C-alpha positions in Angstrom: 11.7 122.2 116.3 15.2 123.8 116.2 18.0 124.8 118.7 16.6 128.2 118.7 12.9 127.1 119.2 13.8 124.5 122.1 15.9 127.2 123.9 12.9 129.4 123.9 10.9 126.5 125.5 13.2 125.4 127.8 13.5 129.3 129.3 9.9 129.1 130.1 10.6 126.2 132.7 10.4 126.7 136.2 13.9 126.7 137.9 15.2 126.1 141.3 13.3 128.1 144.4 16.4 127.0 146.7 19.2 125.4 145.5 21.2 123.2 147.5 24.8 124.3 147.9 25.5 120.5 149.2 24.4 119.2 146.1 25.9 122.0 144.0 22.8 122.8 142.1 23.1 125.3 140.1 20.7 125.5 137.2 21.6 124.5 133.7 20.6 127.7 131.3 17.8 127.0 128.3 20.6 127.9 125.9 22.9 125.2 127.8 20.4 122.9 127.6 19.4 123.1 124.2 22.7 123.2 122.5 23.2 119.6 124.6 20.0 118.0 123.5 20.4 119.3 120.0 23.8 117.8 120.1 22.5 114.5 121.1 19.7 114.8 118.9 22.0 115.5 115.7 23.6 112.5 116.3 20.8 110.2 116.5 20.4 109.7 120.2 17.4 111.2 121.1 14.3 110.2 118.6 12.6 107.2 119.9 15.4 106.6 122.8 15.0 105.6 126.1 16.9 108.0 128.0 18.0 108.5 131.8 18.6 112.1 133.1 21.1 111.5 135.9 20.8 114.0 138.8 18.0 115.9 136.5 17.5 118.7 138.9 14.7 120.6 137.7 14.7 118.4 134.3 15.6 121.3 131.9 18.1 118.4 129.7 15.4 115.5 129.8 12.6 117.6 129.0 14.5 119.1 125.9 14.8 115.5 125.3 10.9 114.5 125.2 10.4 117.8 122.8 12.9 116.2 120.5 11.1 112.6 120.5 12.3 110.9 122.9 10.3 107.7 123.4 10.5 108.2 127.4 12.7 109.8 129.8 13.5 108.9 133.6 14.3 112.0 135.9 16.5 110.6 138.4 17.5 112.9 141.5 17.7 112.6 145.4 15.9 115.9 145.8 12.2 115.5 146.0 11.7 119.0 145.8 13.8 119.4 142.4 11.4 116.6 141.3 8.7 118.2 142.1 9.5 121.4 140.1 10.5 118.8 137.1 7.1 117.5 137.3 5.8 121.1 136.8 7.6 121.5 134.1 6.8 118.2 132.1 2.8 119.1 132.8 3.4 122.6 131.5 5.1 121.5 128.5 2.2 118.9 127.8 -0.4 122.0 127.9 1.8 124.2 126.0 2.4 121.6 123.2 -0.9 119.6 123.1 1.4 116.5 123.9 1.4 113.5 126.3 5.1 113.2 127.2 6.5 109.7 128.6 8.4 110.2 131.9 9.1 108.7 135.2 10.2 110.4 138.2 12.5 108.5 140.4 13.5 110.1 143.9 16.6 107.8 144.2 20.1 108.3 144.7 22.0 107.7 141.3 23.7 104.7 143.0 20.6 102.9 143.6 19.2 103.3 140.3 20.1 100.4 137.9 17.5 100.3 134.9 19.4 99.7 131.6 18.8 102.5 129.1 19.7 103.6 125.7 21.1 107.3 126.2 22.3 108.8 129.4 22.0 112.7 129.7 23.4 114.3 132.8 24.9 117.2 134.0 26.6 116.1 137.1 28.1 117.8 140.2 31.7 119.5 139.2 33.1 118.2 142.3 33.7 121.3 144.0 31.7 120.5 147.3 31.7 116.5 146.6 34.8 115.6 145.2 34.8 112.8 142.9 31.2 112.8 142.6 31.6 113.5 139.0 33.5 110.2 138.5 30.5 108.5 140.1 28.0 109.8 137.7 30.3 108.7 134.7 30.5 105.2 136.0 27.1 105.0 136.9 26.2 106.2 133.3 28.5 103.5 131.9 26.5 100.8 133.9 23.1 101.5 132.3 23.6 103.0 128.6 25.7 102.8 125.6 25.8 106.3 124.9 26.6 109.2 126.9 26.4 112.5 126.9 27.9 114.2 130.2 28.9 117.8 131.4 32.1 118.5 132.5 35.0 121.0 133.1 37.1 121.1 129.9 40.3 120.8 132.3 38.7 117.3 133.1 40.0 116.1 129.2 42.1 113.4 130.0 40.7 112.2 133.3 37.3 111.2 131.5 39.4 110.2 128.6 41.2 107.6 130.8 38.0 106.2 132.8 36.4 105.8 129.5 39.1 103.9 127.9 39.2 101.7 131.7 35.7 100.6 131.2 35.7 100.2 127.3 34.0 103.3 126.3 35.6 105.6 124.3 35.2 109.5 123.5 34.0 110.7 120.2 33.2 113.8 120.4 33.4 117.2 123.1 30.8 119.9 122.3 32.5 123.0 124.3 30.5 125.4 125.7 30.6 128.5 127.9 28.6 127.5 131.0 27.1 130.4 133.1 26.9 130.4 136.9 24.6 133.2 138.6 25.1 134.3 141.7 23.2 132.3 144.1 25.3 131.5 147.5 26.7 134.4 149.7 30.4 133.5 148.3 29.6 134.2 145.0 31.1 137.9 144.0 30.0 138.2 140.4 26.3 138.4 139.2 27.0 135.8 136.2 30.5 134.0 135.9 31.5 131.4 133.4 32.9 128.1 133.1 34.4 126.6 130.3 33.1 123.0 130.1 32.3 120.4 127.5 29.5 118.1 126.7 31.1 114.8 126.1 29.7 112.3 124.0 31.1 109.0 125.5 30.3 105.7 123.6 31.0 102.1 124.2 33.4 100.2 122.2 
């Protein structure tokens, strides 16, 4: 597997049928997910690791981790319908690749998930609908893991560095990505618009 092949494979997965704006459910595009998991893989944070995909949605990021050799992934989301899609995606990949993938699907608010893990992968809501929810995701990730890969708007750089420092973590690297958001809701005017985001690698000191 390489990054391009991962992107092609992830592009075949099922996506949201009816995204919930209250949960800021924007589908992570296959190319974006592939960039993130490859970034983590190249920093020895995927293969043989136990991973939590917090706010997993349809599971595209965690699925990429499984394909790249994660020991197991916990897919955690408050939306049971999204988890149902993630389950379908696991079955699709197992049939497509003739592999048995180890995954747990956990229908919980992330605040109620407390399992210690090697790595956290997450694309949390940016906090447009629910202010400060991105901080909640970061704090939970720091509580349960030593390595975190987390998507945030690039303008949040100082905010994230401060949270990391306050909780004995440090920002190690930032992968900059142009994040496409397709027209899903009535207030969207453009067919696709792009947000400058970063995938932050944050590690415990």
